[in-house]
N, C-alpha and C positions, 0 to 999 in steps of 0.2 A: 686300726687305721693309722695310728702314730708310727707303728712299725713299717707299714707300707710307705708312708711319707719319707721315712729314713732311707729306705731302699731307693726310692726315686731320687732323693737328694744325692745319695752316694753315686748313683748312676750318672747323674748330671755332672758331678764333680769329676768322675773318671773320664767322661767324654770331653770335658774342658781341658783336662790334663793331656789327653790324647791329641787333641787338636793343637794345643800349644807345642807339644813335643814334635808333631809332624811339621808344623810351621818352622820350628827351629831347624829340624833336619833338612827341610827343603832349601833353606838358605845356605846351609853348609854343603849339601850334596844335591844340587838341583837335578842332575841327570838321573841319579838313582831314585830320587823322589818321583820324577816323572814316570820312570819305569814302574815304580810301585803303584802309582795311581792307574796307569794303563792296565796293569795286571788285575787290580781289584775291580776295574770297570768291566772286565771280561772282553775288552776289545783287543784285537791283534795289532801289534805295532806296524806303523806305515812301512811298506816295502818288504814285509816279511816274506812274501811269496816270490820275490825276485831271485831267491837262492834255490828255488825248486829245481831239481835236476831234470834234464831232458836226455833220455836214453836213445842212442842211435839204433837204427834198424839192425837186427841181428837174427839171422835164421836159427842159429844155435840156441839163442834165447836166454832167458833169465827167469827164475822162479819169482812169482809175485811177492813171496815172503822176503826174498833177497832185495827186490826193488823197494819194498817197504822199509827195510832196514837202512838202505842207502838214503832214502828220503829222510828218515829220522835223523841220521847223522848230519845231513845237509841243513836241516832247519833248526836243529838244536841251538846253535849259537844265536840265532835271531829271535828265538822264543825261549828266553831264560826261565819262564815259568812252566815249561813243558816238562812234566815228570811222569815216571811210570816204571813199569817192570813186567814181571811175568810170574805165573804160578809154577816156578821151578823149571821153566822151559825157555829161558832167555836165549840160549844158543840156537834153539830150533825156531823160536818166534822172531829172532833178530830184533829184539826190543831193547837191548842194552845200549845206552848212550856211552860210546867208548871214551870220550874225552872228559868224563865227569865221574865223581866218586859215588859211592853207595850211601844212601840215606840210612843212618843208624841212630840209636838213642844217644850216641855221643857226638854225632855229626849231622846237624840238620841241613848242611850245605849240599848234601848229596842229592842227585836227581834220579838215581836208580834204586828201585825197591826190589828186594828179594821177598816176595809174598809167601813163598813156600807152597807146598802142595795143598792149597786151600782156595779153590776157585771162587766159592761162594763168599768167603771172607775177603778175598781180593776185591771183588766187585763192590761189596759193601763198603770197603775202605775207599775205593775210588769215588763212590757216590758221596761219601762224607767229605772228601777233599774238594769235590766240585761244588757241593753245597756251601762249604765254607767260603769259597771264592779265592781268587788270587793265583790259582794254579790251573793248568790244563792237564788233567790226569788221563793216563791210558794204561791198559793192562792186557796181557796176552796169555793165550793158552791154545791147545788144539781145539778145532771146531767141535769134535766129538764130546769134549768136556764142557761145552756150553750148557749141557743138561745140568751140571752140578751148580752152576751159578744162575740158572734161569730165574729164580725168585728175585734175586738182586738186580738182574737185567730188567725184569718187569717193573721193579720199583723205580729204576732209573727212567724207564719210559713213562710210567704213570705220573711221575713227578717232574718230567721234562728236564732231567739233569743232563748237562752236556759232558758225557763220558765217552771215551773212544775204546772200543774193544778190538783187539787184534787177534783174530782167529785164523790159525794156519793149519796146514795139513787138511785141506778142505774137502777131500773126496776120496774115492777109491784110488786116486792117483798117488796116495802115499804108499801103496804097494804092499810090501811083505809083512807089515804089521797086522794085516788081516782084518776080518769083519769087526772085531771089538774096537778097533781104532779108526775104522773107515766110516765117516759120517754119511748117512744116507738120507735120513729124515730130518736132519738138523737145519738145513736151509729153510725148509718149509716151516719147521717149528719156530724159527726166529722170525720169519715173515708174518706169522700169526700174532706177534706181539705188537699191539697198536703203538704208534708213535716211536717205534724203533726203525731206524733207517739201515737197511742191509745192503752192502755194496760188495759185489764179487767181480773185480776187475779182470779184463781179458789179457792184459800184457803189462809191461813195466810202466809205460807212460800213463795208462789208465790208473795204475796204482798210485802214481804221484798225484793225479787229479782226485783220486778217492781221498787221499790225505787232506788235500785242500778243502774238499767238501766237508770232511769231518771236523777240521779245525775251525771252519767258518760257521758251522752250525752251533748255535748257542742255546737252542731251545729243546734239546733232546739228545739221546744217545745215538751213536753210530757204530755199527759192527762192520769191520773190514774182514772179508773172507778171502784167504790167500792160499796159494798153492805151495806144495813142497817141491814139485817137479818144475823143470824149466819150461817156459812157453816162448814162442817166437815173439820178438819185439818187432811190431809191424812198421813198415815204411809208410809214413803218413803222407807222403807226397801225393799218392793217388788214393788215399783212404780218408775217411772221416777224421776230424780232429779229436784227439784224446780228451780235450777239454769239454767235449760234448757229454762226457760221462756225467757231468753235473745235471743233465736233463734226464738221466735214468736210462735212456735208450736212444740210439741214433743209428743212422745208416753208415755202416763201416765201409761197405762196398756196394755199388749199384751195378747196373748192367747197361749195355748199349741200347737196349730196347726202351721205348718211351714208357711202357707200362711193364712192370715186373710180372713174370709168370708165376713166381713162387717167392715167398719170404722165408729165409733161413734165420731163425731167432735163437740166440744162444747167450750164455753168460760164462765168464771165467775161462777155464781151460778148454771148454768145448767150442769156443769161438773158432779155434784153429781148424776144426773139422768143417765148419761152415765155410770158412775162407777157401779151403782146398776144394770143397765140393762146388763152390762157385765157378771155379775154372773148368772143372769137368763138365758141369751142366752147360756152360757156354759152348763147349765143343759139340754138344748135342743140340744146340740151337735153343736151349732153355735159358731165359733171362732170370737170374736170381738176384735178389737184394739180400745182403748179409746185414742183419741187425744185431749189434752188440747191445745186450740188455743187462747191464751190471746191477741195476737197482729198480725193482718194481715200485718201491715207495716214491722215489724221485720222479719216475715216469708218470705216475698217477697225479702228481702235482702240476704237470704241464697243461697247457691250454688244449682244448679239444682240437684246434687247428694243427698244433704240433704233433699230437698223437696220431691224427689222421694222416699227416705227412709221413711219419715213420711207419705206421701200420695202416696203409690205405684199406678202407673197408671193401673196395672193389676187388682186392686180391684175396680170394678165399683159400688158395693153396698155401699152406703155412706149415713149416716144420720147426719145432722147438727142440733144442738139444741141451741137456743139462744132466750131469752125473749125480742125480738125486731123485727122490720120488717125484712122480709126475703131477701130484696134486697141486692144483692152482694154475698150471700152465694152460688149462682149457680156456681161461679167460683171454688169453693172448692168441691162441691158434684157432679158436672157433670150432664149430661143429664139423667142418670139413678138413680140419688140420690134423696133424700127427705130432706126437711127442716121443722123442727118443730119450727115455729116462731110466730110472733104476728102481723098480718096485720090488726089490728084494735086497738082501744084505750082500755085501761085497765078497771078496775072496782073497786068499793070500798068494800073491805072485808078483813078479815085477810089474810095475804099473802099465807098461805098454801091453803086456800079455793080458792083464785084466781088462783093459779097455777093449781090446779086440774080442776077447771072450764074451763080453757083455754087450757087444753091438755098437760101441762108440768108435766107429770107423768112418772114413770118408766115403767108402763104397756104400755103407748103409745109409748115410745121409743122402747120397745121390739117389739110391733106390726109393727111399721114403719120399723124396721130393718129386720123383717121377710119378709115384703112386698118387700123391695128393694133387698133382696137376691133372692127372687123368680123372680123379674123382670129382674135382671141382668143375669139370666140363660137363658132367652128367646132370 
């Protein structure tokens, strides 16, 4: 008992010394002290999001991994406690903060971590950093390697740890690396982890908003799922606002008809097929609504009214498009809907060839849409 009392007294002494030291530091360095307190509180500094980039419309496009990297560079100066790295894939993941040094045993001022080829260890370290507090940690690797760090991801979810995972090369769209590196079941696998928010943005500006959601979420981990290949950057003048990503799903394109004939629902790189199919269906007199659905988890958190607005129950003809296994999509397309997915492993070829070979084409989306419209009338 006496030993326990000594420990308690010593702890109180250390706490008093800490508070005294912090008070002294605050007088000499008020700005730095305020920054320190903000970091420890877990709050983001006022106005941090004013520097978020806005990408102009571009048909040639930009890979969402590239948009993610540009977003990181833009926000790094305003979020000095944002630190992270990659499991030996920083050039591919675009996770390196260019204007800052590397964190080493000799230099704690660095903001970039070289975790090495150890995904599980990387996520374990990220969890520890976040639990300690004062920093916003992120880590990157290829989506297919999320298998290696799944136990640590689950630990982050079950413990509600605010960690950001940057998973790139998100589908068969990575091309020539073949089936071993092409994630097929991994999106579904991540979505089964309770309290993990998975976001697969459709273009550069959705990617910016995905980072905003991830940074503002303080009660659990977020997985950003990003492409290797370029995607169109959409002209938002006549489309839904990219900020609607925060609601999980939104109407990207509607039709001239009062009521839609068919809903085209997609995530990530496959949204482009829905957008192009929308125009072709309009020429046939079919009114389609294109729904960008980057996050099932965020959408499920919305009100019944909002979900009914995005996916009206009166529209039974629905087509979902995603380059991954179809499991789970039945909840969004219903019994009369159709899913263009990938219930097999990928192949080794240029990504455009693979997409065409496996049925991810505008023509196939149009065909499925027409079929579901016909079926819904019976």
